[in-house]
C-alpha positions as CSV (number, residue, x, y, z in Angstrom):
1,X,0.0,0.1,0.5
2,X,3.1,2.4,0.7
3,X,3.7,2.2,-2.8
4,X,0.4,3.0,-4.2
5,X,1.3,5.6,-6.8
6,X,-0.8,9.1,-6.5
7,X,-3.9,9.1,-8.1
8,X,-3.2,11.4,-11.7
9,X,-6.8,11.0,-13.4
10,X,-9.1,13.5,-10.1
11,X,-11.3,15.6,-10.9
12,X,-9.2,19.0,-11.1
13,X,-7.0,17.3,-13.7
14,X,-10.1,15.7,-15.8
15,X,-11.5,19.6,-16.3
16,X,-7.8,21.1,-16.8
17,X,-8.0,18.8,-19.9
18,X,-10.8,19.1,-21.3
19,X,-10.7,22.8,-21.0
20,X,-7.8,22.9,-23.2
21,X,-8.7,20.0,-25.5
22,X,-11.9,23.2,-26.0
23,X,-10.0,26.2,-26.2
24,X,-7.8,24.5,-28.8
25,X,-10.5,22.5,-30.4
26,X,-12.6,25.6,-31.2
27,X,-9.2,27.5,-32.9
28,X,-8.3,24.8,-34.9
29,X,-11.3,25.3,-36.5
30,X,-10.9,27.9,-38.2
31,X,-7.7,27.2,-39.8
32,X,-9.1,25.6,-42.5
33,X,-11.7,27.0,-43.7
34,X,-10.8,30.7,-42.7
35,X,-8.4,30.9,-46.2
36,X,-11.6,29.6,-48.1
37,X,-13.8,32.3,-46.4
38,X,-11.3,34.8,-47.0
39,X,-10.4,34.5,-50.8
40,X,-14.0,33.2,-52.2
41,X,-16.3,35.1,-49.7
42,X,-14.5,38.2,-49.3
43,X,-12.1,38.2,-52.1
44,X,-9.0,39.0,-50.0
45,X,-5.8,38.2,-52.5
46,X,-4.6,34.8,-51.7
47,X,-1.0,36.8,-51.1
48,X,-2.4,38.6,-48.2
49,X,-4.0,35.7,-46.4
50,X,-0.2,34.8,-45.1
51,X,-0.3,38.2,-43.6
52,X,-4.2,38.5,-42.3
53,X,-3.3,34.6,-41.0
54,X,-0.1,35.8,-39.0
55,X,-1.2,38.4,-37.4
56,X,-3.1,35.3,-34.9
57,X,0.8,34.4,-34.4
58,X,2.0,38.1,-33.8
59,X,-0.6,38.7,-30.9
60,X,0.3,35.4,-28.9
61,X,4.0,36.0,-29.1
62,X,3.6,39.8,-28.3
63,X,2.0,37.9,-24.8
64,X,3.5,35.3,-24.2
65,X,6.6,37.1,-22.4
66,X,5.1,38.4,-19.7
67,X,1.8,35.7,-19.5
68,X,3.9,33.4,-17.5
69,X,5.1,36.7,-14.7
70,X,1.0,38.1,-14.3
71,X,0.6,34.0,-13.5
72,X,2.7,33.9,-11.1
73,X,2.3,37.6,-9.7
74,X,-1.4,36.3,-9.1
75,X,-3.9,33.9,-9.0
76,X,-3.7,32.0,-11.4
77,X,-7.5,30.5,-11.6
78,X,-9.5,33.7,-12.0
79,X,-6.3,35.5,-14.8
80,X,-7.4,31.7,-16.4
81,X,-10.5,32.2,-16.7
82,X,-10.8,36.0,-17.4
83,X,-8.0,35.4,-20.3
84,X,-10.4,32.1,-21.4
85,X,-13.3,34.7,-21.5
86,X,-12.2,37.2,-24.0
87,X,-10.5,34.8,-25.6
88,X,-13.7,32.8,-26.2
89,X,-16.1,36.0,-26.5
90,X,-13.4,37.1,-29.2
91,X,-14.7,34.4,-31.3
92,X,-17.8,37.0,-31.6
93,X,-15.9,39.4,-33.4
94,X,-15.9,37.5,-36.2
95,X,-19.0,37.3,-37.3
96,X,-19.0,41.3,-38.1
97,X,-15.6,41.5,-38.9
98,X,-16.0,41.9,-42.9
99,X,-12.3,44.0,-43.8
100,X,-8.5,42.6,-43.6
101,X,-8.0,44.8,-40.8
102,X,-10.2,44.4,-38.5
103,X,-9.9,39.7,-39.2
104,X,-6.3,40.9,-38.3
105,X,-7.6,43.1,-35.4
106,X,-9.6,40.4,-34.5
107,X,-7.4,37.1,-34.5
108,X,-4.1,39.9,-33.0
109,X,-6.6,40.3,-29.7
110,X,-7.4,36.6,-29.2
111,X,-3.8,35.4,-30.2
112,X,-2.5,37.6,-27.5
113,X,-5.7,36.1,-24.9
114,X,-4.9,32.3,-26.2
115,X,-1.0,32.8,-25.4
116,X,-2.2,33.8,-22.1
117,X,-4.9,31.3,-21.4
118,X,-2.6,28.7,-22.4
119,X,0.0,29.7,-20.5
120,X,-2.6,30.5,-16.8
121,X,-4.0,26.5,-18.0
122,X,-0.5,24.7,-18.5
123,X,1.0,25.7,-15.2
124,X,-2.6,25.0,-13.0
125,X,-2.4,21.2,-14.7
126,X,1.2,20.5,-13.3
127,X,0.5,22.8,-9.7
128,X,-2.6,19.8,-9.7
129,X,-0.6,16.5,-11.7
130,X,0.9,14.6,-8.6
131,X,5.2,15.5,-8.7
132,X,6.1,12.1,-8.9
133,X,3.5,11.4,-12.4
134,X,4.2,15.4,-14.0
135,X,6.7,13.1,-17.6
136,X,2.7,11.6,-17.5
137,X,0.3,14.0,-17.0
138,X,1.7,16.2,-19.4
139,X,2.3,13.8,-21.9
140,X,-2.3,13.1,-21.9
141,X,-2.7,17.6,-21.0
142,X,-0.8,17.8,-25.0
143,X,-1.9,15.0,-25.8
144,X,-5.8,17.0,-26.3
145,X,-3.9,19.9,-28.2
146,X,-2.7,16.2,-30.5
147,X,-6.7,15.7,-30.9
148,X,-7.9,19.0,-31.0
149,X,-5.7,19.8,-34.4
150,X,-6.4,15.9,-35.5
151,X,-11.0,16.2,-34.6
152,X,-11.3,20.2,-35.3
153,X,-10.3,20.5,-39.7
154,X,-12.9,17.6,-39.7
155,X,-16.0,18.5,-38.1
156,X,-14.6,22.5,-39.7
157,X,-14.5,21.3,-43.1
158,X,-17.9,19.4,-42.7
159,X,-20.0,21.9,-41.6
160,X,-18.1,24.6,-44.2
161,X,-19.6,22.5,-46.5
162,X,-23.3,21.8,-45.4
163,X,-23.7,25.9,-43.7
164,X,-21.1,28.2,-44.7
165,X,-18.4,30.2,-42.3
166,X,-20.6,31.7,-40.0
167,X,-22.4,28.1,-38.9
168,X,-18.6,27.3,-37.8
169,X,-17.2,29.8,-35.7
170,X,-20.8,29.1,-34.0
171,X,-19.7,26.1,-33.1
172,X,-16.5,27.2,-32.3
173,X,-17.6,29.9,-29.8
174,X,-20.6,27.8,-27.8
175,X,-17.4,24.5,-27.7
176,X,-14.9,27.6,-26.3
177,X,-17.9,28.8,-24.1
178,X,-18.0,24.8,-22.5
179,X,-14.9,25.0,-22.2
180,X,-15.2,28.3,-20.1
181,X,-17.5,26.8,-18.0
182,X,-15.3,23.8,-17.7
183,X,-12.6,25.6,-15.7
184,X,-15.0,27.0,-13.4
185,X,-15.1,23.4,-11.7
186,X,-11.6,23.0,-10.8
187,X,-10.9,23.3,-7.6
188,X,-7.4,25.7,-7.4
189,X,-7.2,28.0,-4.0
190,X,-6.6,31.4,-4.9
191,X,-3.2,32.3,-4.2
192,X,-2.2,36.0,-2.9
193,X,-0.1,38.0,-5.6
194,X,3.1,37.4,-4.4
195,X,5.8,40.0,-4.6
196,X,8.5,40.2,-6.7
197,X,12.3,41.4,-6.8
198,X,13.3,44.3,-8.8
199,X,13.8,44.4,-12.7
200,X,15.4,41.3,-13.9
201,X,14.7,39.4,-17.0
202,X,13.7,35.9,-15.0
203,X,10.5,38.4,-14.8
204,X,9.5,37.3,-18.0
205,X,12.5,34.7,-19.3
206,X,13.4,31.3,-17.1
207,X,17.5,32.3,-17.4
208,X,18.1,29.0,-16.4
209,X,15.9,27.1,-19.2
210,X,17.5,29.0,-21.9
211,X,20.2,26.2,-22.8
212,X,16.9,24.1,-23.4
213,X,14.9,26.4,-25.0
214,X,17.4,27.3,-27.6
215,X,17.6,23.2,-28.1
216,X,13.8,23.3,-28.6
217,X,14.0,26.0,-30.7
218,X,15.3,24.4,-33.4
219,X,13.5,21.3,-33.5
220,X,10.2,23.1,-33.4
221,X,11.8,24.6,-36.8
222,X,11.3,21.8,-38.7
223,X,7.7,21.2,-37.2
224,X,6.9,25.0,-38.5
225,X,7.8,23.5,-42.1
226,X,5.3,20.1,-41.5
227,X,2.4,21.9,-40.8
228,X,2.2,24.8,-43.6
229,X,3.9,23.1,-46.8
230,X,3.5,19.2,-46.1
231,X,0.4,19.4,-48.0
232,X,2.3,21.0,-51.3
233,X,5.2,18.7,-50.8
234,X,3.0,16.1,-51.6
235,X,2.0,17.6,-54.4
236,X,5.1,18.5,-55.6
237,X,6.1,14.6,-55.4
238,X,2.7,13.1,-56.3
239,X,1.7,11.4,-53.5
240,X,-2.3,10.7,-53.3
241,X,-3.7,12.2,-50.4
242,X,-1.7,14.1,-48.6
243,X,-3.6,15.7,-46.1
244,X,-3.4,12.1,-44.4
245,X,-0.5,13.5,-43.0
246,X,-1.5,14.6,-40.2
247,X,-4.1,11.9,-39.3
248,X,-1.0,9.2,-39.6
249,X,1.2,11.6,-37.7
250,X,-1.6,12.2,-34.9
251,X,-1.3,8.7,-34.7
252,X,2.4,9.0,-33.8
253,X,2.1,11.5,-31.0
254,X,-0.7,9.5,-29.7
255,X,0.5,6.4,-29.2
256,X,4.4,7.6,-28.3
257,X,2.8,10.3,-25.6
258,X,1.2,6.9,-23.4
259,X,4.6,6.1,-22.4
260,X,7.3,9.1,-23.0
261,X,5.6,10.8,-20.0
262,X,6.1,7.2,-17.7
263,X,9.9,6.5,-18.6
264,X,10.5,10.6,-17.6
265,X,9.3,10.3,-14.6
266,X,11.1,7.1,-14.0
267,X,14.0,9.1,-14.7
268,X,15.1,8.7,-18.5
269,X,13.8,12.4,-19.3
270,X,17.9,12.8,-21.1
271,X,17.6,8.9,-22.9
272,X,13.7,10.1,-24.4
273,X,15.0,13.3,-25.4
274,X,18.2,12.3,-27.5
275,X,16.0,9.7,-28.9
276,X,13.7,12.1,-29.9
277,X,16.3,14.0,-31.9
278,X,17.7,11.2,-33.0
279,X,14.1,10.1,-34.6
280,X,12.8,13.2,-36.0
281,X,16.8,13.6,-37.5
282,X,17.3,10.6,-39.7
283,X,13.0,10.5,-40.3
284,X,13.9,14.7,-41.7
285,X,17.1,13.6,-43.7
286,X,14.9,10.4,-45.3
287,X,12.2,13.1,-45.9
288,X,13.5,15.7,-47.5
289,X,15.3,12.3,-49.5
290,X,13.0,9.0,-50.4
291,X,9.8,10.3,-53.0
292,X,7.8,7.7,-52.4
293,X,3.8,7.7,-51.0
294,X,4.7,4.9,-49.1
295,X,7.4,6.6,-47.2
296,X,6.2,9.7,-47.1
297,X,3.2,8.7,-44.6
298,X,5.9,6.1,-42.8
299,X,7.5,9.7,-42.2
300,X,4.0,11.0,-40.9
301,X,4.2,8.3,-38.1
302,X,7.8,8.1,-37.2
303,X,7.8,12.6,-37.3
304,X,4.4,12.2,-34.6
305,X,6.5,9.4,-32.3
306,X,9.8,12.2,-32.4
307,X,7.9,14.8,-31.6
308,X,4.9,12.7,-29.3
309,X,7.7,11.2,-27.5
310,X,10.1,14.8,-27.0
311,X,7.2,17.4,-25.9
312,X,6.6,14.8,-22.3
313,X,10.4,15.7,-21.9
314,X,11.7,18.9,-23.1
315,X,8.5,20.6,-20.6
316,X,9.8,19.1,-18.0
317,X,13.4,20.6,-19.0
318,X,11.5,24.0,-18.2
319,X,9.2,22.8,-15.1
320,X,12.3,21.7,-13.1
321,X,14.3,24.0,-12.9
322,X,11.7,26.6,-11.3
323,X,10.4,26.9,-8.4
324,X,7.1,27.0,-7.7
325,X,6.2,30.6,-7.8
326,X,8.2,30.6,-11.3
327,X,6.4,28.1,-12.6
328,X,4.3,31.0,-15.0
329,X,7.5,32.0,-16.2
330,X,8.4,28.8,-17.1
331,X,6.1,27.7,-19.1
332,X,5.4,30.8,-21.2
333,X,9.5,30.4,-22.0
334,X,8.7,26.9,-22.9
335,X,5.9,27.5,-25.0
336,X,7.6,30.7,-26.5
337,X,9.9,28.9,-27.5
338,X,7.8,26.4,-29.3
339,X,6.5,29.1,-31.0
340,X,9.3,30.9,-32.2
341,X,10.7,27.8,-33.2
342,X,7.1,26.8,-35.5
343,X,7.4,30.7,-37.1
344,X,10.8,30.5,-38.3
345,X,10.0,27.1,-39.4
346,X,6.9,28.7,-41.4
347,X,8.9,31.5,-43.1
348,X,12.5,29.8,-43.5
349,X,10.5,27.0,-45.1
350,X,8.7,29.1,-47.6
351,X,11.8,31.0,-48.8
352,X,14.1,27.4,-49.2
353,X,11.4,26.8,-50.8
354,X,11.2,29.1,-53.8
355,X,14.5,29.4,-53.8
356,X,16.4,25.1,-54.2
357,X,12.7,23.4,-53.5
358,X,10.8,22.1,-50.2
359,X,12.9,18.7,-50.2
360,X,16.4,21.0,-49.6
361,X,14.1,22.7,-47.0
362,X,13.1,18.8,-45.1
363,X,17.2,19.0,-45.0
364,X,17.1,21.8,-43.8
365,X,15.4,21.0,-40.8
366,X,17.0,17.7,-40.2
367,X,20.3,20.3,-40.0
368,X,18.4,22.0,-37.5
369,X,17.7,19.0,-34.9
370,X,21.4,17.5,-35.3
371,X,22.2,20.7,-33.9
372,X,19.7,20.7,-31.0
373,X,20.8,17.7,-30.1
374,X,24.8,18.9,-30.0
375,X,23.2,21.5,-27.8
376,X,21.0,18.8,-25.8
377,X,24.2,17.3,-25.4
378,X,27.1,19.8,-24.5
379,X,25.0,22.1,-22.8
380,X,21.2,21.5,-22.3
381,X,21.8,18.1,-20.2
382,X,25.0,20.0,-17.7
383,X,22.7,23.0,-17.3
384,X,19.8,20.5,-16.4
385,X,21.9,18.8,-13.9
386,X,23.3,21.0,-11.7
387,X,19.7,24.0,-11.5
388,X,17.3,20.7,-11.2
389,X,15.4,20.9,-8.3
390,X,13.9,18.5,-5.6
391,X,9.9,17.6,-6.0
């Protein structure tokens, strides 16, 4: 009886997973349908669609570094509830915004509050997960976003085909507000404002985790290349139905996360991280050079496994070096690193593709994974062992 593990799936953790799933589900319903709506209904030039869509990312990156500071200074649940409410409320803006500038404004504001919502939600989830099962818990928690990214586009495209863009927005709006209700059910103690020291970089960035942040940015770059250009790449190399890439990738992520978190909790954080980087390095190298349909989808599965294995380990690299009152900053640094890498990947893939083709871009992605692996072995591992805090 003494060795019985603490309960992971308690009421609070279940509600954290439900609310995070609904936040991402509602937002990712817009991803496949908004470009079509902007071009076909509003008549916005295709070249400007990317600008309109990227305003969300700009808003997110503007807020993320400060969101960790806010989460660490104020009561986390009220802040989470407020940010989630504003994020949900902004869906109404898509029903009245009919010009590019107004749509950009709505996406910028919603992106900013999504950044704050995700940091607050991640931090609360970390707080309610037993420390001995943190890797496993964060693996399941992160799986909710993969489920949302897989299911939301399918639902959204079906609704759009039958009723257009406004029903898609309405369903997303309802899902987001149900998520707000789920947050209300989380039993989380109120937390008084914590006095902070005078101005320092640690207010906004977890300095002790900077080596891990650099390695994570590099490994996120090819992920940005995948999410934005893999369908075009599939068409280039004559793959039938390249959109199924994301289904295979989601399967890889889902299956690998069932075991990776447990390995992290058993002290194998470095082994898991290195295996993830090696898997991604080899897979992207094959993906860039072997142009056959079965290889294309096999690589999708392996890329999903690589990221599914690595994400819980990388998140623990940030969380385990932060004291409790800086977990918000740690989460913010972790998420900002990934977002920055994804953004670099999106921009660089387009530039490289225009000069040398998408195959070359994915070859560069493999190089990024190699650089990340070298940085991990040289700096991240010793830095983590030096600064890791007891549970």
